[in-house]
C-alpha positions as CSV (number, residue, x, y, z in Angstrom):
1,M,18.0,6.9,-17.8
2,L,17.7,6.5,-21.6
3,A,15.5,3.5,-21.3
4,F,13.3,5.5,-18.9
5,I,12.9,8.3,-21.5
6,I,12.1,5.9,-24.3
7,Y,9.4,4.1,-22.4
8,L,8.0,7.4,-21.2
9,F,7.6,8.6,-24.7
10,I,6.0,5.3,-25.8
11,I,3.4,5.5,-23.0
12,L,2.7,9.2,-23.8
13,F,2.3,8.4,-27.5
14,L,-0.1,5.5,-26.9
15,I,-2.2,7.7,-24.5
16,Y,-2.4,10.4,-27.2
17,K,-2.9,8.0,-30.1
18,N,-5.5,5.5,-28.8
19,N,-6.0,6.4,-25.1
20,F,-3.6,3.5,-24.3
21,F,-5.9,1.0,-26.0
22,G,-9.0,2.6,-24.6
23,I,-8.1,2.6,-20.9
24,F,-8.1,6.4,-20.8
25,K,-11.0,7.0,-23.1
26,D,-13.5,9.3,-21.4
27,E,-16.3,11.6,-22.6
28,R,-15.4,14.3,-20.1
29,V,-11.5,14.3,-20.1
30,N,-9.5,14.0,-23.3
31,S,-6.2,12.3,-23.9
32,K,-4.2,15.6,-23.7
33,T,-5.5,16.1,-20.1
34,F,-4.6,12.6,-19.1
35,I,-1.1,13.2,-20.6
36,F,-0.8,16.4,-18.6
37,F,-1.7,14.6,-15.3
38,F,0.6,11.7,-16.0
39,L,3.5,14.1,-16.6
40,L,2.8,15.7,-13.2
41,K,2.7,12.2,-11.6
42,I,5.9,11.0,-13.3
43,V,7.9,13.9,-11.7
44,A,7.6,11.9,-8.5
45,V,10.0,9.3,-9.8
46,P,13.1,11.5,-9.8
47,V,11.9,13.4,-6.7
48,F,11.6,10.2,-4.7
49,Y,15.0,9.0,-5.8
50,F,16.6,12.4,-5.1
51,V,15.0,12.6,-1.6
52,Y,16.2,9.2,-0.6
53,K,19.6,9.7,-2.2
54,K,20.4,13.1,-0.6
55,L,18.5,12.9,2.7
56,Y,18.7,9.2,3.6
57,G,21.9,8.0,1.9
58,G,20.3,6.1,-1.0
59,L,17.6,3.5,-1.7
60,E,19.6,0.5,-0.9
61,R,18.6,0.3,2.8
62,F,14.9,1.0,2.1
63,D,12.0,-0.9,0.5
64,A,12.3,0.6,-3.0
65,G,16.0,-0.4,-3.3
66,K,15.4,-3.8,-1.7
67,F,12.5,-4.6,-4.1
68,Y,14.6,-3.6,-7.0
69,E,17.5,-5.8,-5.9
70,D,15.3,-8.8,-5.2
71,S,13.6,-8.6,-8.5
72,R,17.0,-8.6,-10.2
73,I,18.1,-11.7,-8.2
74,I,14.8,-13.6,-9.0
75,N,15.2,-12.6,-12.7
76,D,18.7,-14.1,-12.7
77,Y,17.0,-17.4,-11.8
78,A,15.3,-17.4,-15.1
79,K,18.6,-17.4,-16.9
80,N,19.6,-20.6,-15.0
81,D,16.2,-22.4,-15.0
82,L,13.5,-20.9,-17.2
83,L,10.9,-23.6,-16.4
84,G,11.6,-23.2,-12.7
85,Y,11.2,-19.5,-13.0
86,I,7.9,-19.9,-14.7
87,K,6.7,-22.1,-11.9
88,L,7.9,-19.4,-9.4
89,L,5.8,-16.7,-11.2
90,F,2.7,-18.8,-10.5
91,G,3.7,-19.8,-7.0
92,L,4.5,-23.5,-7.8
93,Q,8.2,-23.4,-7.0
94,D,10.1,-25.7,-4.7
95,E,12.1,-23.3,-2.4
96,N,13.1,-25.7,0.4
97,P,16.6,-25.4,1.8
98,G,19.0,-27.4,-0.4
99,T,17.3,-26.5,-3.7
100,N,19.1,-24.4,-6.3
101,L,16.4,-21.8,-6.0
102,Y,16.8,-21.4,-2.3
103,D,20.5,-21.7,-1.9
104,N,21.6,-19.5,-4.8
105,Y,18.8,-17.0,-5.2
106,I,16.2,-16.7,-2.3
107,L,19.0,-16.6,0.3
108,K,20.3,-13.5,-1.4
109,T,17.0,-11.7,-1.2
110,T,15.8,-9.5,1.7
111,Q,12.1,-9.0,1.0
112,W,11.0,-12.3,-0.5
113,D,10.1,-13.8,2.9
114,N,9.5,-10.6,4.8
115,G,5.7,-10.1,5.3
116,R,4.9,-13.8,5.3
117,L,5.6,-14.3,9.0
118,K,2.3,-13.0,10.1
119,E,-0.1,-15.9,10.8
120,Y,-3.1,-13.6,10.9
121,L,-3.0,-11.9,7.5
122,Y,-0.3,-11.7,4.9
123,N,1.1,-8.4,3.7
124,D,3.0,-10.2,1.0
125,N,6.0,-8.9,-0.9
126,R,6.3,-11.7,-3.4
127,V,3.6,-10.4,-5.7
128,V,5.6,-7.2,-6.2
129,I,8.9,-9.0,-6.6
130,R,7.4,-11.5,-9.1
131,I,6.0,-8.8,-11.3
132,H,9.1,-6.7,-11.3
133,S,11.3,-9.7,-11.9
134,F,9.4,-10.2,-15.1
135,L,9.6,-6.5,-16.0
136,H,13.3,-6.8,-15.4
137,F,13.6,-8.5,-18.8
138,I,12.8,-5.2,-20.5
139,A,14.0,-2.8,-17.8
140,F,17.7,-2.9,-18.8
141,N,18.8,-3.0,-15.2
142,S,17.3,0.5,-14.6
143,Y,15.6,1.3,-11.3
144,Y,14.0,4.3,-13.1
145,V,12.2,2.0,-15.6
146,H,10.8,-0.1,-12.8
147,A,9.6,3.1,-11.0
148,L,8.1,4.3,-14.3
149,F,6.1,1.1,-14.7
150,S,5.0,1.2,-11.0
151,C,3.9,4.9,-11.5
152,F,2.0,4.1,-14.7
153,L,0.2,1.2,-13.0
154,S,-0.9,3.6,-10.3
155,F,-2.1,6.0,-12.9
156,I,-4.2,3.3,-14.5
157,G,-5.7,2.5,-11.1
158,I,-6.4,6.2,-10.4
159,T,-8.1,6.5,-13.8
160,Y,-10.4,3.6,-12.9
161,L,-11.2,5.2,-9.5
162,Y,-12.0,8.4,-11.3
163,K,-14.4,6.5,-13.7
164,S,-16.0,4.7,-10.7
165,F,-17.0,7.9,-8.9
166,K,-17.1,10.6,-11.5
167,S,-20.9,10.4,-11.8
168,F,-21.1,12.0,-8.3
169,F,-18.9,14.9,-9.5
170,A,-20.6,16.2,-12.6
171,G,-18.7,19.3,-13.8
172,K,-15.9,18.6,-11.3
173,E,-14.2,15.7,-13.1
174,I,-10.9,17.6,-13.6
175,F,-10.7,18.3,-9.8
176,V,-11.3,14.6,-9.1
177,L,-8.3,13.7,-11.2
178,A,-6.2,16.4,-9.6
179,I,-7.0,15.1,-6.1
180,L,-6.3,11.5,-7.0
181,C,-3.1,12.3,-8.9
182,L,-1.6,15.0,-6.7
183,L,-2.4,14.2,-3.0
184,P,1.2,14.6,-1.7
185,A,1.7,11.1,-0.2
186,L,-0.1,9.2,-3.0
187,W,1.9,11.2,-5.6
188,F,5.2,10.7,-3.8
189,Y,5.1,7.0,-3.0
190,T,3.6,5.9,-6.3
191,G,6.7,7.4,-7.9
192,A,8.8,4.5,-6.6
193,L,9.2,0.7,-6.9
194,L,7.0,0.1,-3.9
195,K,3.7,-1.8,-3.3
196,E,1.8,1.5,-3.6
197,G,1.8,1.5,-7.4
198,L,0.4,-2.0,-7.7
199,V,-2.0,-1.5,-4.8
200,I,-3.6,1.5,-6.4
201,F,-3.8,-0.4,-9.7
202,I,-5.7,-3.3,-8.0
203,F,-7.8,-0.9,-5.9
204,G,-9.0,1.0,-9.0
205,C,-9.6,-2.0,-11.1
206,T,-11.5,-3.8,-8.4
207,I,-13.8,-0.9,-7.5
208,Y,-14.5,-0.3,-11.2
209,L,-15.4,-3.9,-11.8
210,I,-17.7,-3.9,-8.7
211,K,-19.4,-0.7,-10.0
212,N,-20.0,-2.3,-13.4
213,Y,-21.3,-5.5,-11.8
214,F,-24.1,-3.6,-10.0
215,E,-24.8,-1.2,-12.8
216,H,-24.7,-3.6,-15.8
217,G,-25.2,-7.0,-14.4
218,F,-23.2,-10.3,-14.4
219,K,-20.5,-11.0,-17.0
220,F,-18.6,-14.1,-16.7
221,H,-15.1,-12.8,-17.7
222,M,-15.5,-9.8,-15.5
223,F,-16.5,-12.0,-12.6
224,V,-13.4,-14.2,-13.0
225,L,-11.2,-11.2,-13.2
226,L,-12.8,-9.8,-10.0
227,L,-12.2,-13.1,-8.2
228,F,-8.6,-13.0,-9.2
229,L,-8.2,-9.4,-8.0
230,F,-10.0,-10.3,-4.8
231,F,-7.5,-13.1,-4.2
232,V,-4.5,-10.8,-4.8
233,S,-6.1,-8.3,-2.4
234,L,-6.1,-10.9,0.3
235,I,-2.3,-11.5,0.1
236,L,-1.1,-8.0,-0.9
237,K,-2.6,-5.4,1.4
238,P,-5.8,-6.9,2.8
239,Y,-6.4,-4.2,5.4
240,L,-6.8,-1.8,2.5
241,L,-7.9,-3.8,-0.5
242,F,-10.2,-6.3,1.2
243,F,-11.8,-3.6,3.3
244,A,-12.2,-1.3,0.3
245,S,-13.8,-4.1,-1.7
246,C,-16.4,-4.8,1.1
247,T,-17.1,-1.1,1.7
248,F,-17.6,-0.1,-1.9
249,G,-19.4,-3.3,-2.7
250,I,-22.0,-2.2,-0.1
251,F,-21.8,1.4,-1.5
252,F,-22.7,0.4,-5.0
253,L,-25.2,-2.1,-3.9
254,V,-27.1,0.6,-1.9
255,N,-26.6,3.3,-4.6
256,N,-28.1,1.1,-7.4
257,S,-31.0,-0.2,-5.3
258,K,-34.4,1.2,-6.2
259,K,-35.9,-0.2,-3.1
260,I,-33.7,1.5,-0.5
261,K,-35.1,4.9,0.4
262,Y,-32.7,6.0,3.1
263,K,-29.4,5.1,1.5
264,T,-27.0,6.7,4.1
265,L,-28.7,4.8,6.9
266,A,-28.8,1.6,5.0
267,F,-25.1,1.9,4.1
268,I,-24.1,2.5,7.7
269,I,-26.1,-0.4,9.0
270,L,-24.8,-2.8,6.3
271,L,-21.2,-1.7,6.9
272,M,-21.7,-2.3,10.7
273,V,-23.1,-5.7,9.9
274,A,-20.1,-6.5,7.6
275,I,-17.6,-5.4,10.2
276,S,-19.3,-7.3,13.0
277,S,-19.4,-10.4,10.8
278,L,-15.7,-10.1,10.0
279,N,-15.0,-9.7,13.7
280,L,-17.0,-12.8,14.6
281,A,-15.2,-14.7,11.8
282,S,-11.9,-13.5,13.2
283,I,-12.7,-14.7,16.7
284,K,-13.9,-18.1,15.4
285,F,-11.1,-18.9,12.9
286,K,-8.2,-16.9,14.4
287,S,-9.2,-16.9,18.1
288,R,-8.9,-13.1,18.3
289,S,-11.0,-10.0,17.6
290,L,-10.1,-7.5,14.9
291,L,-9.1,-5.0,17.7
292,S,-6.8,-7.6,19.3
293,A,-5.2,-8.4,15.9
294,A,-4.6,-4.6,15.3
295,L,-2.9,-4.3,18.7
296,T,-0.8,-7.4,18.1
297,Q,0.3,-5.8,14.8
298,Q,1.1,-2.6,16.6
299,K,3.4,-4.5,19.0
300,M,5.2,-6.2,16.1
301,F,5.6,-2.9,14.2
302,A,6.9,-1.2,17.4
303,D,9.5,-3.9,17.8
304,A,10.7,-3.5,14.2
305,S,10.8,0.4,14.5
306,K,13.2,0.2,17.4
307,G,15.8,-0.8,14.8
308,G,18.2,-3.6,14.9
309,I,19.5,-6.6,12.9
310,F,16.6,-8.9,11.9
311,L,17.5,-12.5,11.0
312,L,15.4,-15.5,9.8
313,D,15.7,-19.2,9.7
314,N,13.2,-22.1,9.4
315,V,12.4,-22.0,13.1
316,K,12.5,-18.4,14.3
317,F,12.7,-14.7,13.6
318,V,15.5,-13.0,15.5
319,R,16.2,-9.4,16.5
320,L,19.6,-8.2,17.7
321,E,20.7,-4.7,18.6
322,F,21.9,-2.5,15.6
323,D,25.5,-3.6,15.9
324,S,27.3,-5.4,13.1
325,T,29.9,-6.8,15.5
326,L,27.2,-9.1,17.0
327,V,27.0,-11.3,13.8
328,K,29.4,-13.0,11.5
329,K,29.0,-13.1,7.7
330,V,29.0,-16.6,6.2
331,G,31.8,-16.6,3.6
332,T,31.2,-13.9,1.0
333,N,27.4,-14.1,1.2
334,D,26.1,-10.6,2.2
335,S,22.7,-12.0,3.2
336,L,23.8,-15.0,5.4
337,F,25.0,-14.7,9.0
338,T,25.7,-16.5,12.2
339,I,25.2,-15.0,15.7
340,K,28.4,-14.7,17.7
341,K,28.8,-16.4,21.1
342,N,27.2,-14.9,24.2
343,V,25.2,-12.3,22.2
344,P,21.8,-11.5,23.7
345,Y,18.8,-11.4,21.4
346,I,15.0,-11.7,21.3
347,Y,13.1,-14.0,18.9
348,W,9.8,-15.3,17.8
349,E,9.3,-18.9,16.8
350,H,7.1,-19.4,13.7
351,S,4.9,-21.9,15.4
352,H,3.7,-19.3,18.0
353,Q,4.6,-15.9,16.7
354,E,2.7,-14.0,19.5
355,D,5.1,-15.0,22.2
356,T,8.3,-12.9,22.4
357,L,11.2,-15.1,23.7
358,F,14.6,-14.0,25.1
359,S,18.1,-15.4,24.9
360,S,20.5,-13.8,27.3
361,A,23.6,-15.4,25.8
362,N,23.7,-17.1,22.5
363,L,25.4,-20.6,22.5
364,D,24.6,-21.6,18.9
365,T,27.3,-20.2,16.6
366,L,26.6,-22.7,13.8
367,T,23.0,-21.9,12.7
368,Q,23.0,-19.8,9.6
369,Y,20.4,-17.0,9.4
370,K,19.1,-15.0,6.4
371,L,19.4,-11.3,6.8
372,V,15.9,-9.6,6.6
373,Y,16.6,-6.1,7.8
374,Q,19.5,-4.1,9.2
375,L,18.0,-0.8,10.4
376,P,18.8,2.0,12.9
377,K,16.1,3.1,15.3
378,S,13.3,5.0,13.5
379,G,13.1,8.7,14.3
380,S,9.3,9.0,13.9
381,N,8.0,6.4,16.4
382,I,4.8,7.2,18.2
383,L,4.1,6.2,21.8
384,F,0.5,6.1,23.2
385,D,-1.2,4.1,25.9
386,T,-3.3,1.3,24.5
387,K,-4.6,0.2,27.9
388,N,-7.1,3.0,27.8
389,F,-9.5,2.3,24.9
390,I,-10.8,5.8,24.6
391,G,-7.3,7.3,24.8
392,A,-6.0,4.8,22.2
393,T,-9.0,5.6,19.9
394,V,-8.3,9.4,20.2
395,S,-4.6,8.9,19.6
396,A,-5.2,6.6,16.6
397,F,-7.4,9.3,14.9
398,Y,-5.0,12.1,15.8
399,Y,-1.8,10.5,14.6
400,S,-3.4,9.1,11.5
401,L,-5.1,12.3,10.4
402,F,-3.5,15.4,11.9
403,Y,0.1,14.6,13.0
404,P,2.5,16.2,12.3
405,F,1.3,19.7,11.7
406,F,4.1,22.2,10.8
407,F,5.1,23.3,14.3
408,N,6.1,19.7,15.3
409,S,7.5,18.5,11.9
410,K,11.1,17.4,12.1
411,S,12.0,16.5,8.5
412,L,11.1,17.3,4.8
413,I,8.8,14.3,4.7
414,Q,7.0,15.5,7.9
415,L,6.7,18.9,6.4
416,L,5.0,17.4,3.3
417,A,2.8,15.4,5.7
418,S,1.9,18.7,7.5
419,F,0.7,20.2,4.2
420,E,-1.4,17.2,3.5
421,N,-2.8,17.3,7.1
422,L,-3.8,20.9,6.5
423,L,-5.7,19.8,3.4
424,I,-7.4,17.0,5.4
425,L,-8.4,19.4,8.2
426,I,-9.8,22.0,5.7
427,S,-11.7,19.2,3.9
428,I,-13.2,17.9,7.1
429,F,-14.6,21.4,7.9
430,I,-16.0,21.7,4.3
431,F,-17.6,18.3,4.6
432,L,-19.2,19.0,8.0
433,F,-20.4,22.4,6.8
434,G,-21.9,20.8,3.6
435,L,-23.5,18.1,5.6
436,I,-25.3,20.6,7.7
437,Q,-26.1,23.4,5.2
438,N,-26.2,21.7,1.8
439,K,-29.4,19.9,0.6
440,K,-27.5,17.6,-1.7
441,D,-27.8,13.8,-1.2
442,K,-25.5,13.1,1.7
443,F,-24.9,9.5,0.9
444,P,-21.8,9.6,-1.3
445,A,-19.9,12.1,0.9
446,V,-20.8,10.2,4.1
447,A,-19.7,6.9,2.6
448,F,-16.4,8.4,1.5
449,V,-15.6,9.8,4.9
450,L,-16.6,6.7,6.8
451,F,-14.3,4.6,4.6
452,A,-11.4,7.0,5.2
453,I,-11.7,7.4,8.9
454,L,-12.3,3.7,9.6
455,L,-9.2,2.8,7.6
456,C,-7.2,5.6,9.2
457,F,-8.3,4.4,12.6
458,L,-7.0,0.9,11.8
459,I,-3.7,2.2,10.4
460,G,-3.2,4.6,13.3
461,L,-3.9,1.9,15.9
462,S,-1.7,-0.8,14.3
463,T,1.2,1.4,13.0
464,P,3.0,3.4,15.8
465,N,5.2,5.3,13.3
466,S,4.2,8.6,11.7
467,G,6.3,8.0,8.6
468,A,4.6,4.7,7.9
469,I,1.2,6.1,8.7
470,F,1.7,8.9,6.1
471,R,2.5,6.3,3.5
472,Y,-0.1,3.7,4.4
473,R,-3.1,6.1,4.8
474,S,-2.7,7.8,1.4
475,P,-5.3,5.7,-0.5
476,A,-7.8,6.4,2.2
477,V,-7.5,10.1,3.0
478,V,-8.0,11.0,-0.6
479,F,-11.6,10.2,-0.1
480,I,-11.9,12.9,2.6
481,L,-10.8,15.4,0.0
482,L,-13.3,13.9,-2.5
483,A,-16.1,14.3,0.1
484,A,-15.2,18.0,0.5
485,L,-15.1,18.4,-3.3
486,Y,-18.6,16.9,-3.5
487,Y,-20.0,19.9,-1.6
488,L,-17.7,22.6,-3.1
489,P,-19.5,24.8,-5.7
490,V,-16.9,24.4,-8.5
491,G,-17.1,23.2,-12.0
492,K,-20.7,24.4,-12.6
493,N,-20.6,23.8,-16.4
494,K,-21.8,20.2,-16.5
495,Q,-22.4,19.9,-20.3
496,E,-19.2,21.1,-22.0
497,S,-16.6,18.3,-22.3
498,I,-13.1,19.0,-21.1
499,S,-11.6,18.4,-24.5
500,N,-10.2,21.7,-25.7
C-alpha cells in the first residue's frame, strides 16, 4: 500500500507541475481540475478490491486476480532468462511444450492462453499480461500499484476522448469529463487490473490521432503510431476498438468535409456501407456473416457461464462439471491436471472449434491438461430465443441497455447497473426530445447514439450474461450520455476558462 501512495503522489505532482508532460494541458480545464477528477477515479481501486473481497471471496478466482498472478509468473521468467523475456514481450518467444518457458512458467498461468481459442477474432489477454509483467519490476508485488497504473492509463485515454470531442461541447467541458470519468461501470472496472484500463487508453489515443489526421493532415510519426494502435485493437478487443476506429474515422471524415452538406445522412450511409463491407469480408474469408459470428460467440459464452472446470491441451478445450473430484492434480502443480477414469465431459477440438463433442466416459487418464478456469455457475445468465430474429433483436437491446432496473436487481453490482440504466433511459429521452425540438446540428448526437446502440446490440446478442454486459458496454453507453449533454442547456459561459 505504501508503494501505491508514493506512485499516486508522483502522478499527482507531475499533473500539477507540467500537466504530466503536457498530456493534460488544456485551454479549458486546468491541472487542478484534472487532479480532482483523477482523485475521484482512483477511489475505484480500493472500492473494486473491497467489493470482490467482501462479496465474492477475493480477487483470486476472477480476472483481476488472475491477470495479477500471471503477470508475476511471466515476470519471474525475466529473472531466469532476460533475453527470452525480451523476446516474449515482442511476441517472438518459443513456447512449445518442452521449453523452459512453457514447462516452468506458461503452464502455471491461467489467462495467457485464454482468449486465443477463437478462430474468428482474438480477444487477447497476452497484451495485458505482457504490459503488467513489465510493470511488475516497479510494482513491488503490489496489486494496488498495478491497479493504479491501469486506472491512470484509462484516465489518459479519457482525457484524449475529451480532447477529441470537446469542440462539440463548448461551455460544457467539465460535464464531458464528469461523464467520461464517473459513469458507474467505466469508473468501477477501470479501477482494477483488467483489460478496461488499457482498452480505454487505446480507444482515446486512437480516436484522438484519427481526429488530428483529418483536421491537420498527414504526419508520418502519427501515422505509424496509429497503425500500431490499430494492430493492437485487432487483437485486444476488436469488437469495440476496431468498430470504434471505423465509426469515428467516418465521423471525422464527414465532419471535416466541406463538400458534404447533409452530414447526418452521409454518416449513416457510409456507416452502413462499412458494416456491409465488413459482413461481406467476413463471409468471404471466415465463411460466416457477422450475425452468425455473434451467435456463435453467444453459444460459447453461454457454455462458459454455466460454470465448470475448463482444461486445455494442444488438441482440445475441455469442460467438466464444477466438481474438483473429477480431476487429479499432477504432482504439486496447481495448474496441471489429469481427468479421472469414466468422467463425462464435453470438449472442442482446436481444428474445428464450432463443433461441440461429447465423451460419456473418459478413458485417457494420462493426458495432462492446463487449468484455464474453475468457476461455479453464474447467477446472472440471460436466456432468450435466438431463433426469432425480431425477438432476439429486442432482447439484445433490452438486456444491453435497460436490464436490470432496481425492481429486478439481485446484487450490489446489479443495483449499480440499475442506477446506470436509469441514466441511460433519461439520456435517451433527452436525446429524442432534443432531436425533435432543438435546432442544433443533429450530426454529432446522432453519430454518438448510433455508435452506442450498434455496439450494445452486438454485446447484448453475443454475451448472454448481465454482469458481463454491464462491464463490456461501458465504453459505448457513455456516448448516449454525451448525446444528451449535447442538447442540455448547461455551461452557457463559453469564453471563461475553467481555471480558477
